[in-house]
N, C-alpha and C positions, 0 to 999 in steps of 0.2 A: 504494500500500500504506500502511495506517495502522498505528499502534502496536497496535491491537486485532486486526488481521487479518494474522497471520504464518502462512503455510502451511508446515507441516513438509515437509521434503524429505530424500531419502536422499543420502549423499555422491556417488553416481553421478549423480543428477539435478543436484546442485549443480555438479559438474565439467562436465556437458553444457551447462548454462545459461551457465556462465562462458565456455565455448568459443564460444557463440553471441553473447552480449551480456554481458560481465563487468561493464560499468558499471551494469547494472540492480541486481545484488546490492550492489555498492559504494555506489550511490546510496541504496538502501533502508537500508543500515547507517548512512549519514550522516543520513538522515531520523529514524532512531531514536536518534541521538546515541550511536552505538556504533562501536567499531573492528570490523574484519571478523571477528576471532576471536570477539568477544562475540556478534556477529550470527549467525555460523554456529552457535553454541550454541543460538540460538533456532530456527534452521531445522532442525537435527538435534541435539536435546539429548543430552547424555551420560547414560548410565544407570549405576546403581550397579555397580561392578565393571569398567567400561570402562577399558582400558589407555591409551586415547588420548582427548584432547579432540576437539571437532568439527574444528578445524583440522588436527590430526594425522590424523584419518580421511579428510579430503578430500585431504591430501597422499598418503596411502597409495593412495587411489583413482587419483590422478594418476600413481602409480608413481615418486614422488620420495623417495629415501632421504637423510636429513639427516646421518648420522654414520657414521664408519668404526669397525669393530672387527676388527682383524686377527686376533685370537685366535679370534673366532667365524667369521671367513672372509667377512665382507661389508665393502663399501666405500661411502662416500657417493657419491651420483650426481655426475656432472660439473655444474659450475655452469650450463653451457649447457642443461641439462634444464629450467631455469626459463624459457628463452627460446623454447621450441619452438612455443607457441601462445598464444592470448589468455588461456586459463585459467591456465596455468602462470606467465605474466607477472604476472597479478593475485596469484597466490600468492606470488611473489617479493616484491612490494610489502609484503604483510602479514608475510612471514617477516623481511624486513629491519626492518620497524617493530617486530616483537616483540623482536628483538635490541636495537634502539635503546631501547625502553621498559625492557627489563631492566637496561640500563646506567644509564638515567636514574633509575629508581625503585627499584633495588636488587633483590636476590634473596634477602634474608634471611628474609622472611615469605612464607607461602603467598599467591600471587597468582592470582586467578581467571583461568581460560582460558589458563594457560601450561602447555603439555604437559610442560615440563621438570620440573614438580612431581609428575608421576605416578611411582609407584614403579617402579624399573627391574627387570629380571630376566626379561622375556618376549621372545619372538621379535619382538614389535611395536616393540621399543625403537629400531630404526633410524629410525623415523618421528617420534621425539621431536625437539624442538629440540636442536641440537648441545650436548652437555654435557661440555665439557672443564673439569673442576673447577679445575685449576691456572690455566688461562687466565682463568676467571671471576674468580678472586681477583686476578690480576695486571692484567687489563684493566678497571680501574675508576678513576674519577677520584680523584686524591690527596685532594681536598677535595670530598666529596659535597655536592651542592646541598641535600640533605635536612637537612644540618647548619645550614642558614641559613633554611629556609622553615618558617613556622608552619603554613600551610595552602595548599592549591591550589584555585583557583576557576575552573571552566569558564565561558567567556562566549561570546556570539555577537558577531561583529564585531571590529574592530581597536582600538576605543577603550573605555575603562572608567572610570567615575567611582567612585572609592573612597569608603567611608564611615568616619567616625571618631566615636568617642564623646568628648564633652566634658562636664566637670562645672563647675558654678559653684564658684569657688575657695573661698568660705566654706562652701558646703554640703558640701564634701569633709571638713571637720573636725567635722561634727555627729556626735558619738559616740552620742547617743541621740535618738530621735524622740519628742518629747513628745506627750501626749494631744491629739488634734485638730490637731497640727502637721503641716506639709507634709513629705513624705518627699523626701530628696535625689533628684533626677532627672538621669539622664544623657541628654544630647541627642545623637541620631544625626544627624550633619551630613554633607552632601555635600562632597567635595573641591572646591577652587576650580578646579583644572585636571584635565582628564582624563588618564588614564594611557594612553600610546600603546604598543601592542604591537609587537614587532619580529620579523623572521624570522631564525631560526637554522637552520643546516644544514651539510651536507658532501656532497661528491660523489666518485665514484671512476670513473676511466676504465680500461677493460680491452680488449685486442684480442680478436678472435674466437678466436684460438689460445689465449689465456690462459683465457678462459671455458670452452673445451672441455677444457683440461688440468687446470684447478683444480677440486678437489672442493668440495662445498658446505660442509663443515666448515671448510675453509680460508677460503672466502668469508665465513663467519660471523665468523671472527677479524678479518678486515679491517673488517667493518662495526662490530664492537665498538670497534675503535680509532678509527674515525670518530666514533662516539657519544661516546667518552671526550673527544676533542678538542672536541666540541660542548659537553659539560658544562663544560669549562674556560672556554669563552666565556661561558656563562651565569653561572658563579660570579663572573667578573670584573664582569659587568653587575650582578649582585645586590649585590656589595660596594660598587660605585659608588653604588647607590641608597641603601644603608644610610648611607653617609658623607654624601652631598650631598642626600639626600631625593629625592622623586619629583616635585618641582615645586610642592608644596603647603606650603612653609615648614615642613618637618619633617626637616631635616637633624639629624644626631647632634650632641649637645653635646660639646664638647672640654674636657678638663681638662689643665692643664699639670703636668708632673712636678715642677717646682720649687715649685709651689704646694702640691701634695700632700706633698712632702718638701722642706722649706726648706733642708736640708743637701745636697740632691742637686745634681749638676752637670749642666747641660743636655747631653743626648746620651748619658748613662749611666744606665740603668735601675737603680733601687734596690729593695730588698725593701720598705722602708717605703712608697715611692711606689706599688709594685704592690698591696700590701695595702690601702692607702688608696683606690686607684682602684677596687678591687673593692667597697668600701663606699659608693661613690657611686651604686650602683643603689638607687633608692628602693623601699621596700616597696610592692607584693609582687614586684617584679622582682629578678632575680638574674643574675649573669654565668654563662652556660652555655658560650659560645663566644668565642674571640678569634682574629682573623686579623691577620697582620703579614708583613713581609718576612723572609727567612731570617736576615738580620743581627740583626733585633730579636728573632726567636725564639731565637737563640743567646744573646742577653743574658738573656732570660727563663729559659732552661734553666740558666744558670750563676749565677743569683742566689745569693749567699752568705748562709746563715742563721746563720753563725757556728758555731764548734766548742767554744769555751771555755764559753759560756753560751747555753743554748737559751732561746728566747722562751717565756714562760709558756704560750702557746697550744699549743706543741709537746709539752707534758707532759700533755695531756689523757688521761685513762684511767689515769694512774699513781696511786700512793698518797701522793704529795707533798701536804702540806696547802696549800691555797690555789690549787690548779689550777682552771682555768676550762673551761667547756663552752659553746660558742655554741649558741643555740637558734634563731637565724634560719635559715630554709630557704635555704641557700646551695648552689650547685653546686660542691662542693669539688674535684671532678675536672673542672676546666674543660677543655673540648676546645679545643686551640689548633692552628692550621695556619699554614704559611708559603707565600706566593705572591708572585711578582714583580709582580702586579697591585695589591698593597697599597702605600700611600704609605710612603716611607722614614721611619724613626724614629717611627712611630706604631703604636699597638695599637688596632684597631677591635674592640670587645667588644659583645656583645648577648645578650639573653635570647631564644633561638630560639623560645620558645613565643609570643612577641609581636612579633618583629622585622619579619617580612617576609611578604607575601602573594604567592604566585606565580599569575599569570594565564595561562590556557591557552585559546586559541581553539578551540572545537569544530569539528572538521573541518579544522583548520589543519595537522595532520600529513599530509604528502604524500610518498609514495615514487614515483619515476618512473624509467623507463629510456628512453633514446633511442639509436637506432642510426644511426651515421654510415657510410654505405656507402663513400664515397670513401676514408676512412681505415681502414675495417674495424674499428671500435671500438664498444663499448657503454659508455654512461655511466649509472651509477646515482646518483641524487640523493635525499637524504632531508632534508626541511625541516619545521620546526614554527614556529608563531607563538606567542610567549610574551612576557610582560612581568612587572614586579615593582612592587609598591606597598608603601610603609611602613605597617604596621599600627598601630604605636604608637611614636613616636620616643623616648618615655621609656625604652624598652627598649634603646636604642642609645647607646653612649657611646664616645668616643675619648680615648686617652691620648697626648698629644704629648710624646714622650720628649725632644725637642729644645727644649723651652720650659719 
């Protein structure tokens, strides 16, 4: 099958084909660089007014109910319904992957092919992705990876050679281009070392009895928790790349607190040191995000701005003569987070619009189940192959509080 020849099918035909040879549809989706949900939309497109997306219609055809509503009198199917034949096992893989992607990429904006975005209120609703709003809010990574990533690039293979723009140092300061003079040119250069992607993932083991007694909406909650823990791993890896670089001599520049504030004592953050650190971001970069340990975050939160005399900058917007208004494009509401993966007594700050590139291997997302007859258990594993590259290390700075 080629990208130009996708034959439309009904949900019943899709389920029938999956029961015979599920790898055919999954393989075709991979050839078209799509996940199964997106590919099903090509096979059986949603029409205007449809209450379900293609994946939801296929689930309905397979007789799988995703969520419980005691008030309406229906209950989610037992998780074991996903294990009854080849077709439903394939649907389990995509169902788990959809939940995984929802945690990884967020749920705030409308995402294509997620049935949870459809308006509720019809009898079809049990076939949506499980929608426990309170759980969706709670089961999310404390530090979203999206707060660190400027862009995501899909690639083929495990290795990636990043590209960087470099300017001639003198050409950077050419304010005007004279008549017939050369225009400053940015050189697009390959990285010296390739970026190696790594596998991330989690697994869950359950007995036959647990799968038979557990409802699918409860299974969804467990998968979300696995996805959250996976995001924690990726945030730690991304932070390490921002700090040390990706192997191409692009580690973050470190500034000492006692240099930024000569009256400061090493180990104790000061307001002057913090404000001066923010000003180390060269135009057009700005600090949007700062990550640190909980102890450093507490120091930042308790910085004293004084009560007897306010700094002139604090009076902006008042009628006092001589107040000042900064015109630099700064991110005044800096997003800060604390994590045990951050180095002690340091603040790693960056402009998330330029800091980091996330690399995702096409087809690297794999959900699998394996049955162990002797122990009567099922194991569900979800893995993905990803990596990170520094986009522009000028956007990444470190404040060493202890120096």
